[in-house]
N, C-alpha and C positions, 0 to 999 in steps of 0.2 A: 429409591435407594435405601437399602437396609444396612444393618450393622451386625457383624458377628464379633462377639466379645469372647476372646480365648483366655481362659483363666488358669493360671498355674496353681496347682494344689500343694506343691512342696513335697516333702518326703513322706507324708502320710498322716502324721498327728495333727488334728485340728488346731493345736496350740501353735503350730508352725505356719499357719496361714498368715499371709501379709494382711495389713489393714485393708488395702484395696481389694484383695481377693475375697476376704470375708464379706465386705460390703456388697460386692458384685453378686456373690452367691445367694445372699439373703434379700436382695433388692426386689425380686419378683417382677422383673420387667422382661417379658417375653419368655419363651420356653428355655428350660435349663437342661442341657444334655451332659452326661458324664461319659467319658470314654469307656469306663467299666463300672459295673455295679459292686465290685469288690473293694472299692476304695473306702477307707475309714471315714473320710470326710462326708461321704454320701449319707451315712447314718446321722452324722452331726447336723447336716442340712435338713434332713427329713424331720428330725426331732424339733426343728424350729419352723416347721410348716412349709418347707420348700418342696415343690413338685418336681420330680426328676425323671427323665427318660434316660435309659442306658443304651448306648449305641451298640455295644457288643451283643445285646439281645435283639436289636432291631435289624442288624445286618445279616443275621443267619450265620452260615458257616462258609464264607468264601474260600476259594482254593488257596489263595496266598494272602500274606499280610498286606501287600500292596493293594490287592482287590478289596480287602476289608477297609483299608484306609479310604479308598476312593468311594466306596459305598457309603461310609459314614459321612464323607464330605458332601455327597449328593443329598443325603437326608437333611443336613443342615441348610444347604442352599435351597432345597424345596420348602423347608419351614419358613424361609424368608418371604415366600410368596404370599403368606397369609398374615404376616406380622412384620414389624419394623426391626425387631431385635431378637436374636437368639444368642444363647451363651453356651460355650463348649468348654468343659472343665477337664483338664488332663493332669496326670501325676507329674511332679517335678516342675520344671521351668520351661515354658514354651519357647523362650528365647534361645535355649540350647539347640533347637533345630532338629531334634531327633524324631519328633512325632510326624509320621507321614501324612496324617490327615491335615495337620497344620500346614505342611508344605503344599498339599493339594489346594487348600483354601486360599493360601496366599497367592497362588497362581490363578485360580478360577474366579474367586469372588470379585476382584476389581474389574475383571472383564465382563461381569454381569451387572456392574454398577454398584456393587456393595463395598462398604468400608470394613476394614478389619482393625480391631483394637485389641492389643495384647496386654494383659495384666500379668507381670512376671511373678513367678513363685520362687520360693527358697530352693535353690538347686544344690548340687553336690559340692560346689565351690564355696559355699557360704559359711560353714562352721568356723573356719579361722577368723572370719570377720565378726561372727557372733562372740567368739572367745575374746577378741579385742574389745568389743562393746561391753561385755560383762566385766572385764578388768577395769574399764573406765568408770562403769557404774559403781564398782567397789571403791575406786580411788576417790570418787566424789561423795561417798557415803560418810556417815558419822564415824565409822571405824576405819576410814581411809586416810588420805594424805591431806594435811592442812593446806598446803600450797595448792593442790588441785581443787580443793573445795572453794578456795577464794577466787578462782579465775572466773572471768565473765567474757562475753563476746568481745567487749572492748579491750580488756586487758590482754587478750590473746592475738590481737591484730598484728603486732610486731612479730610474734612467733610464726604466724601463718606466712607472712611475707618472707621472713628469713628462711623458712624451710623450702619455700618455692624456689628461691634463688639458689639454695644449696643443691637442689635437684638439677637446676640448669648448669651449675658449676661442675657437677659430676658427669653430666652428659658431655660437656665441652672438653673435659679431661679424658673422655672415653674410658671411664673407670667403672666397670660393671659392679664391682663389690660396693663401691661408694654409692652408686645409683640405687642398688637394692636397699641399702640402709636409709638413704635419704627419702626414697619413695615411701618407706615405712613411716618415717617421721612426718611426712606430709599427710599420709593417710590418718595418722593419729590426730592431726588437727581437725580433719573432717569428723572423726568419731567424737572428739572432744566437744566441738561446737554442737553436734547433734544431741549429745547427752545433756548439755546445758539447756538446749531448746526443749528436750523431752521433759526435763524437770519443771519447766515453766508451762508445760501443756501446749506448746506451739506446734512442734513436729518432732519426729524421731528419725533415726537412721534409716528405717524401712522406707519412710516417705521420701527421704532424700534419694535413695536408690531407685524407688519406683518412679520418682519424678524424672530423673535423668534417663532411665530406661524408656519411659514414654516419650520423652523429648527426642531421643535418638530414633525411635520408630517414626514419629511424626515428620522429622526432618530428613528422613531417608525414604521418600515415597518410591524411589527407583529400586529400593531393596524390599521394603515391606508392603508396597502398594502396587498399583498397576502401571506406573510410569517407568520409563527407562532412561538411563544416563549412559551415553556412549563414550564420554570422556570425563576427565577430572573437572574440566571447566563447567560442563553441564551439571555435574553433581553439586559443585559449589553454588552454582546459580539457583538450583532447586532449594538447597539449604537456606540461602539468603531470602528467597521468596517466601518460604514457609515461616522463617524467623520474622520477617517484616509483618506478615499477617498476624503473628502472635503478639506483637508489641502493641503498646497503647495507641489508640487512634490519634492521628494528627494530620497536618497538611500533607498532601501527596508529595512524596520525596523529601519529607522533613528529615533532617539529620539528627539522630539520637545516639548517645553513647552512655555507658554506665558512668555516673559521676565519680565513682570510686577509682576509676582508672588513673594511672599516672599520666600527667599531661602529655608527655612524649608519645606514649602509646595511644592516648586519646586522639591526638593530632593525626597519627598514622591511620587510625580507623575511620575518622571523619573524612580524610582525603580519599581513602579507598571507596567509601560510599558515595562521595560526591563524583568521583571518576566513573563509578558504575552508572550514574545518572547522566553522564555525558559532559560534566563540568570538569574539564581536564586539559592539560597541554597536549598537543598532538604528538610531541616527542620529548625525549630527555633534554634536548637542547633548550627548550622553553623553560623547563624547571630549573636548569642550571643558570640560565640568564636571570631568572627571578631571584636566585640566591645572590648574584652579583649586584642586582638592583637594590636588594634589601641591605647588603653590606655597605653600599654607598650611602644609603639613607641612615644607617646606624652611625657611620662616621660623621655625617652632618649633624645628627642629634648629639653626638659626643661633643662636637665643637660648640654647640649651642649651650651646653652645660645644664640643660633642664633635665632633672633626674627622671621625671615621669615620662618624658619623651624618649629618653635613652632606653628605659625599661620597655616601653612599647615597641620601639624599633628592634630591640634585641629579641623580643618575642616573635616579631614578624620574621626576623632572620632565621630563628630556630624552626619556625613553622615551614618556611621555604626549604630549609635543609632536610626536614623530614620528608617533604614531597620528593626530593631527589632520591632519598632512600627508598621510597615506595617504587619509583621508576626502576631502581636497580634491584628490586625484590629483596630488600634488606630490611629486617625489623630494626628500627632505630633504637629501641629499648635494649635489645640484645647487643647491638653493635656498640652502644655507649658503655654497656656493662663490661664488654671485652676490653675496650679501651681503658676503662677504669682499672681493671685487674692488671692489665699490662703496665700501666703507670705505677701501680703499687709494687709490682714485682721488681721493676727497674729501680724504683726509689729505695726498695729494701736492699738492693745491691750497694747503692751509694751509702746508705746508713751503716751497712756492715763494714765498708771500707773506712768510714769515719770512726766507727767504734774501735776498730783495730788500731788506728793511728793515735787514739787517746787524746785527740784534740776536739774542741767543740765545732759544731757546724759553722758557727759564725766566723771561725778563723780561716775558712776556705772561700776563695773567690768563686764566682759563678763559672768561670772558665775551667777551674779545677774540678768542680762538681760535674760539669758537663762532660769532661773526659771520662769520668766513671760511668756517666750515663751512656756514652757511646760504647764503653766496654760491656755494659749490661746488655746492650742490643746485640753485640757479637755473641756473648754467652747464650743469649736467648735463641739465636739462630742455630748455634751448635746443638743445644738441647733439643730444639724442635726437629732438627735433621736426624738426630739419633733416635728420637721417638718414632718418627715416620719410618725409619729403617727397620725398627723392631716390628712394626706392624706388617 
């Protein structure tokens, strides 16, 4: 089995080569082929001792562009018969999918037992991201902003979580303008953390982008490799299998989650993985019965008055409730977030009524406040109905 490394050269200037592309071009492992001899990066590589073959000179003059692409692909596949790796460098970004030789190789190579590895290049959509990166570099510089200079990975944790939730809120409001703005704020956090890491010599934005691009290719073998996925379920299954192989070794079937996940979401993911291994209730009824069982145990713990036992049983109750959410295909983190926002909106209605009355909250009975709560529910239904009608 051989490997074809497809390298994106970017817009032309060697300064725009990604870190990974530059390393692959100068590594000297296997033959290096360029799509054309006219590319400026070819001279850059030759000056540094790289031996290059140019496919446009090897294929002659085929009648059509498609024939030329197939001829180039055959040359690369033939080269793999005498070595384990060949590299094919093309202008722009191979992930954009316009190069016909790349398309030919993605179809033919896996069928001959070869692996394809794609190293993305800087494409036409990148300049705005580079502009944002330059702005952040300036903000963090000596002539930039004191607040931005002081930030660290740790100090920005709250900002990152907040921006992610604001994106979710814009999605749930179906507000495209707000979503556009909030996605920009979330992207800023990625650029911010990448700049902090670059200054420390750990990684930079290019490596972040290259890493996620490579991961997407690895975890979509049914798109970039030789396998096929006929359904969404098969695609997810292949993703999870590749992901499992990439994780640190452990006991077969060991359950692992990111320790940084909120506990509610962590419980959801653990239960998903346990279910995939066959450790699951046969139906929703079993999961619901478990919630009732845990509720009874929580009541018993409450009657005992032992604080540690009460906390333990409450955790078991929540864990069982998350399992019901999984059966219903509901993300419990998002569902709880919606419930929280609904409570806050309804309570805001009560607070407004109290403010208008000019009396303190404490002067109202629970029954009086609850009447306003019910009014808030009615107002909510009217607002939602009007919103759905406009859609």
